[in-house]
SEROFI-620544 format. One record per residue: x, y, z of N, C-alpha, C in turn. Coordinates in steps of 0.001 Angstrom, whole numbers, padded with zeros to 6 digits, always signed. Example, Ala and Ser with C-alpha at 12.3 -4.5 7.8 and 13.67 -1.06 7.14 Angstrom:
2
+013190-005690+007800+012300-004500+007800+013200-003300+007800/+012850-002250+007080+013670-001060+007140+012900+000030+007870/
This chain:
235
+108125+167703+094070+106810+167887+093472+106816+169076+092525/+106045+169016+091408+105915+170141+090479+104623+170900+090788/+104659+172227+090633+103489+173056+090893+102808+173413+089569/+101462+173639+089615+100726+174054+088421+099667+175081+088817/+099218+175875+087829+098207+176919+088064+096872+176420+087548/+095860+176482+088403+094533+176046+088000+093534+177170+088260/+092486+177217+087394+091444+178255+087523+090263+177692+088288/+089765+178472+089231+088619+178063+090028+087340+178393+089279/+086201+177845+089725+084911+178173+089057+084603+179650+089035/+085191+180412+089971+084906+181857+090019+085826+182649+089120/+086761+181969+088482+087683+182653+087572+089006+183008+088184/+089243+182680+089477+090514+182997+090130+091553+181934+089809/+092801+182357+089713+093915+181420+089509+094537+181064+090849/+094810+179752+091079+095495+179312+092301+096632+178375+091907/+097640+178325+092766+098777+177424+092551+098578+176184+093394/+098652+175040+092745+098463+173778+093482+099648+172856+093194/+099888+171883+094119+100943+170888+093944+100388+169672+093220/+101047+169258+092158+100631+168047+091447+101027+166816+092245/+100253+165745+092096+100543+164499+092818+101674+163724+092190/+101954+163968+090900+102953+163176+090198+104275+163909+090192/+105328+163234+090593+106663+163814+090578+107183+163749+089156/+107500+164892+088605+107910+164935+087211+109347+164470+087024/+110135+164361+088128+111539+163942+088015+111897+163023+089190/+111596+161721+089070+111863+160777+090174+113328+160713+090536/+114225+161006+089587+115658+160919+089863+116069+161888+090957/+115323+163011+091041+115653+163986+092079+115467+163377+093464/+114410+162540+093610+114183+161882+094906+115337+160964+095259/+115815+160186+094262+116927+159276+094503+118165+160056+094912/+118418+161142+094186+119584+161972+094481+119490+162574+095870/+118288+163084+096193+118087+163657+097525+118301+162614+098612/+117766+161392+098383+117911+160314+099372+119392+159976+099574/+120124+159901+098456+121551+159567+098573+122302+160665+099313/+121982+161942+098963+122673+163051+099633+122447+163024+101140/+121223+162655+101525+120899+162641+102953+121543+161462+103680/+121682+160317+102946+122123+159080+103615+123450+158549+103079/+124152+159353+102310+125365+158839+101674+126414+158381+102690/+126448+158984+103856+127412+158557+104877+127110+157135+105336/+125809+156862+105603+125427+155515+106045+125613+154491+104927/+125267+154892+103689+125417+153981+102558+126879+153634+102342/+127726+154627+102415+129159+154389+102229+129710+153489+103324/+129246+153699+104548+129702+152870+105672+129269+151426+105482/+128011+151222+105079+127493+149870+104860+128277+149162+103757/+128517+149889+102645+129263+149304+101532+130666+148917+101963/+131280+149751+102780+132629+149458+103268+132637+148214+104138/+131628+148089+104992+131531+146918+105865+131375+145649+105039/+130508+145700+104010+130298+144530+103149+131595+144128+102471/+132305+145108+101929+133582+144820+101253+134574+144202+102219/+134662+144758+103425+135598+144231+104420+135243+142807+104818/+133946+142515+104936+133521+141154+105283+133890+140164+104186/+133643+140564+102929+133964+139677+101805+135464+139442+101718/+136225+140518+101813+137686+140402+101740+138215+139595+102919/+137633+139842+104097+138078+139113+105288+137796+137629+105182/+136595+137269+104684+136236+135860+104532+137150+135174+103521/+137400+135865+102411+138282+135296+101384+139696+135147+101911/+140148+136164+102621+141495+136103+103186+141640+134980+104196/+140619+134796+105043+140661+133714+106036+140746+132363+105352/+139969+132193+104273+139961+130901+103589+141304+130615+102912/+141796+131588+102141+142993+131344+101330+144296+131415+102137/+144313+132216+103200+145571+132403+103925+145646+131625+105235/+144491+131193+105740+144504+130489+107028+143882+129097+106907/+142605+129048+106529+141890+127767+106530+142454+126780+105517/+142640+127208+104273+143107+126297+103229+144505+125772+103517/+145492+126632+103869+146824+126108+104197+146813+125180+105407/+145961+125490+106392+145877+124642+107577+145382+123249+107210/+144355+123177+106357+143819+121890+105935+144829+121129+105073/+145530+121848+104197+146539+121188+103366+147647+120580+104224/+148085+121310+105244+149119+120795+106139+148615+119597+106941/+147358+119667+107358+146773+118550+108110+146667+117305+107233/+146295+117487+105974+146181+116357+105054+147547+115716+104801/+148596+116531+104688+149947+116004+104499+150371+115179+105710/+150059+115691+106900+150410+114967+108118+149652+113645+108207/+148396+113649+107752+147573+112442+107812+148086+111356+106874/+148706+111746+105763+149126+110774+104754+150065+109721+105326/+151074+110160+106058+152040+109214+106620+151413+108415+107755/+150601+109070+108572+149935+108370+109670+149026+107268+109127/+148304+107564+108062+147435+106558+107443+148242+105421+106823/+149425+105752+106304+150295+104721+105739+150708+103729+106824/+151096+104237+107985+151456+103364+109105+150252+102540+109562/+149068+103182+109557+147855+102491+109969+147569+101309+109044/+147710+101526+107743+147451+100465+106761+148449+099319+106900/+149631+099634+107389+150648+098601+107609+150483+097931+108972/+149460+098366+109708+149197+097840+111049+150296+098219+112044/+151021+099296+111752+152005+099836+112694+151282+100849+113580/+150505+100318+114496+149566+101159+115246+150250+102193+116124/+151351+101821+116758+152026+102762+117641+152560+103968+116870/+153159+103714+115697+153662+104815+114874+152508+105618+114283/+151442+104935+113880+150279+105644+113338+149685+106574+114387/+149674+106118+115608+149072+106903+116690+149994+108002+117194/+151253+107666+117409+152179+108599+118070+153161+109278+117127/+153240+108819+115875+154166+109422+114930+155597+108981+115165/+156501+109605+114448+157929+109319+114614+158709+110556+114197/+160004+110381+113930+160841+111528+113562+160454+112112+112208/+159755+111341+111404+159366+111803+110065+158096+112636+110075/+157144+112257+110881+155833+112928+110821+155065+112722+112111/+154009+113488+112231+153139+113378+113403+152179+112212+113236/+151681+111704+114364+150682+110647+114344+149294+111215+114579/+148316+110336+114577+146927+110763+114763+146734+111517+116079/+147446+111099+117092+147303+111722+118410+147652+113203+118363/+148742+113540+117655+149142+114943+117538+148239+115710+116581/+147853+115058+115499+147026+115740+114488+145685+116160+115075/+145109+115304+115917+143776+115626+116437+143820+116649+117575/+145007+116905+118121+145091+117823+119258+145876+119099+118978/+146701+119110+117923+147528+120285+117636+146677+121462+117182/+146949+122636+117721+146196+123833+117357+146412+124201+115888/+147558+123771+115335+147852+124078+113930+146877+123403+112976/+146201+122327+113442+145261+121600+112593+143821+121692+113088/+143586+122420+114144+142258+122442+114767+141196+122960+113802/+140035+122327+113852+138922+122750+113020+138931+122205+111613/+139930+121419+111259+140000+120863+109901+139337+119491+109852/+138827+119096+108677+138261+117748+108544+139276+116655+108865/+140545+116884+108536+141577+115888+108816+141763+115693+110315/+141743+116786+111072+141879+116681+112521+140705+115907+113112/+139517+116136+112564+138341+115385+113020+138483+113903+112682/+138927+113612+111461+139099+112227+111036+140160+111511+111864/+141154+112263+112316+142214+111672+113141+141650+111073+114421/+140556+111647+114946+139914+111081+116134+139404+109671+115848/+138834+109482+114669+138312+108158+114311+139452+107146+114214/+140486+107510+113486+141637+106614+113344+142275+106315+114707/+142405+107339+115528+142999+107140+116849+142151+106178+117673/+140833+106307+117567+139947+105398+118290+140164+103955+117883/+140318+103714+116570+140576+102356+116083+141908+101844+116626/+142926+102707+116585+144245+102307+117103+144161+101936+118574/+143556+102795+119371+143431+102526+120811+142659+101233+121053/+141606+101024+120262+140783+099832+120437+141593+098572+120159/+142371+098585+119100+143190+097423+118763+144323+097204+119759/+144720+098279+120430+145789+098180+121423+145232+097914+122825/+143915+097664+122882+143226+097355+124146+143250+098514+125142/+143388+099730+124640+143303+100913+125493+141889+101464+125333/+140963+100847+126035+139549+101134+125806+139126+102509+126320/+139746+102977+127366+139413+104291+127912+139699+105391+126886/+140883+105350+126286+141221+106361+125286+140470+106148+123982/+140129+104892+123688+139327+104611+122496+137958+105267+122625/+137357+105126+123800+136044+105738+124046+136113+107248+123872/+137144+107857+124432+137283+109312+124333+137455+109752+122880/+138301+109034+122138+138554+109411+120746+137287+109297+119905/+136540+108212+120067+135313+108032+119286+134251+109063+119668/+134182+109421+120939+133206+110419+121370+133561+111807+120840/+134855+112066+120653+135292+113369+120138+135160+113456+118620/+134990+112329+117964+134841+112331+116507+133438+112783+116129/+133356+113739+115223+132063+114227+114731+131749+113515+113420/+130937+112471+113511+130616+111686+112328+129337+112086+111640/+128723+113158+112090+127454+113585+111505+127634+113936+110036/+126808+113313+109196+126860+113596+107776+128000+112915+107037/+128700+112002+107708+129799+111285+107055+129457+109798+106967/+130177+109095+106093+129943+107656+105936+130477+106873+107130/+131263+107524+107973+131874+106843+109112+131070+107016+110403/+129970+107759+110345+129199+108035+111549+128717+106782+112250/+128078+105878+111516+127550+104645+112108+128676+103722+112555/+129727+103660+111753+130867+102804+112097+131515+103261+113396/+131720+104572+113527+132335+105105+114742+131466+104815+115963/+130150+104941+115800+129242+104664+116918+129293+103186+117289/+129394+102307+116294+129502+100882+116565+130808+100526+117258/+131899+101137+116805+133196+100900+117440+133212+101428+118871/+132513+102513+119095+132369+103033+120458+131651+102008+121325/+130618+101366+120757+129900+100332+121490+130802+099163+121853/+131686+098781+120935+132619+097685+121216+133571+098070+122348/+134044+099315+122322+134935+099782+123398+134220+099744+124747/+132938+100112+124764+132163+100031+126008+131978+098572+126442/+131725+097701+125478+131565+096278+125795+132826+095722+126433/+133976+096067+125865+135250+095594+126400+135518+096157+127790/+134868+097264+128105+135000+097880+129431+133913+097405+130391/+133089+096439+129915+131970+095908+130712+130931+096962+131055/+130857+097996+130238+129831+099033+130400+128719+098707+129400/+127866+097773+129780+126881+097239+128837+125775+098245+128517/+125431+099070+129473+124378+100058+129250+124772+101032+128135/+125974+101590+128221+126427+102519+127175+126709+101793+125866/+127118+100533+125967+127339+099744+124750+126028+099583+123993/+124962+099247+124711+123647+099094+124091+123197+100388+123430/+123369+101491+124133+122971+102791+123590+123744+103107+122306/+125037+102807+122304+125861+103074+121125+125467+102178+119952/+125250+100893+120221+124869+099967+119154+123494+100310+118578/+122591+100778+119420+121266+101182+118925+121389+102353+117957/+122267+103287+118260+122489+104424+117359+123178+103967+116071/+124100+103021+116207+124844+102532+115041+123953+101782+114067/+122839+101254+114556+121941+100445+113714+120657+101187+113349/+120683+102494+113431+119471+103282+113174+119103+103326+111689/+120083+103101+110826+119811+103117+109385+119424+101714+108920/+118145+101456+108782+117663+100125+108432+117993+099737+106996/+118296+100729+106164+118593+100451+104759+120024+099951+104546/+120874+100156+105533+122273+099737+105398+122369+098228+105571/+122795+097560+104515+122842+096098+104510+124164+095548+105051/+125120+096394+105317+126428+095940+105796+126667+096294+107256/+126590+097581+107558+126890+098058+108911+125810+097635+109903/+124553+097809+109525+123453+097564+110460+123391+096125+110966/+123401+095100+110109+123360+093729+110644+124577+093383+111505/+125729+093948+111168+126934+093678+111950+126779+094173+113390/+126304+095414+113525+126178+095967+114870+124896+095511+115566/+123920+095020+114799+122780+094369+115443+123243+093109+116175/+124187+092416+115567+124748+091220+116214+125431+091607+117533/+126210+092657+117497+126862+093128+118726+125828+093627+119730/+124761+094243+119229+123700+094726+120109+123039+093556+120831/+122779+092480+120117+122172+091300+120744+123075+090739+121844/+124364+090692+121573+125311+090201+122584+125353+091141+123796/+125218+092433+123550+125210+093401+124652+123954+093230+125504/+122801+093008+124846+121572+092739+125604+121742+091492+126470/+122312+090476+125876+122501+089214+126611+123438+089415+127797/+124527+090170+127594+125467+090444+128679+124814+091272+129780/+123804+092055+129386+123095+092901+130358+121886+092190+130960/+121830+090855+130771+120778+090003+131354+119396+090294+130778/+119354+090692+129536+118070+090954+128881+117953+090021+127676/+117676+088737+127967+117638+087736+126905+116489+087939+125920/+115385+088505+126388+114253+088739+125484+114638+089707+124367/+115327+090778+124732+115781+091748+123731+116849+091134+122832/+117676+090278+123415+118705+089602+122620+118052+088713+121557/+117040+087934+121963+116326+087062+121021+115667+087893+119921/+115031+088969+120325+114350+089845+119372+115325+090411+118344/+116520+090764+118802+117522+091348+117901+118099+090293+116965/+118355+089094+117489+118820+088006+116623+117786+087699+115534/+116509+087721+115899+115444+087470+114933+115400+088558+113866/+115689+089782+114263+115716+090885+113293+116767+090628+112217/+117917+090169+112660+118985+089881+111688+118522+088795+110713/+117919+087743+111261+117470+086623+110433+116376+087040+109456/+115429+087857+109920+114277+088220+109099+114543+089399+108157/+115265+090403+108655+115432+091636+107886+116700+091665+107033/+117695+090857+107431+118962+090854+106697+119400+089416+106403/+118549+088655+105714+118823+087224+105488+120065+086960+104638/+120499+087953+103869+121663+087758+103004+122981+088159+103664/+122909+088724+104855+124137+089125+105533+124859+087898+106084/+126151+088016+106283+126935+086888+106793+126522+086539+108220/+125938+087503+108925+125538+087252+110315+124258+086438+110398/+123470+086446+109330+122206+085702+109337+122442+084195+109355/+123609+083760+108898+123899+082332+108809+123853+081629+110172/+124268+082337+111195+124379+081715+112519+123219+082054+113449/+122180+082674+112928+121107+083118+113807+120320+081954+114420/+120107+080885+113671+119410+079730+114258+120204+079163+115426/+121505+079133+115277+122358+078635+116353+122308+079561+117567/+122357+080868+117318+122311+081824+118423+120954+081771+119134/+119900+081661+118361+118557+081590+118955+118379+080283+119730/+118910+079176+119179+118816+077891+119883+119571+077956+121208/+120699+078675+121190+121480+078826+122419+120688+079523+123511/+119745+080385+123076+118901+081101+124013+117543+080427+124222/+117422+079207+123676+116222+078422+123922+115122+078587+122887/+115429+079221+121753+114450+079421+120700+114737+078439+119576/+113829+077484+119361+113992+076495+118299+112946+076766+117228/+113378+077024+116021+112441+077333+114937+112589+076308+113832/
């Protein structure tokens, strides 16, 4: 604060403090001098966090994902050739989906997560329904195009295990997107069969009708009159 001299009505001079700071920079300087230790510590922490995050990405996360993607390439090649055992278990050349999804060297990568989906398909085709169920349940399909497909395949694995209750639950989740013209009618068909297997023919009829009414252009709609007639519904 700056001081000034003012005259009173009686003619006396007094010193008073002005309300306006004539040099605001002094306040900033004073504040820094008082808190420079804390400010320096905070700045150091921020720098260390930024450097640490960058270092983790470039030296750990990125190389780990690149290695996982390389391992997936050969496994996917075997999968496309329908060499399921090699795709799942690998060989002398490379690891299979089973190793990729469980190895700590690939943990936390998108490729390791995707390996669960591929492994589930392999197990399902090899009639190993117990491991198929586990693989599909371990796959995180949230926000991916494979989320509904994985849930539907999980339902099929439950159906093959005669676990109709969990199959129904899985198929209901797989068909939650009404706008999907491909995946939804396909798993609605499986859902209807699961209802029927669970002795709930009314729900089965209702689901078959949904396919016929809501997805008339799907390949599954072609047989809906036959399926409904089989359940005693003649239209």
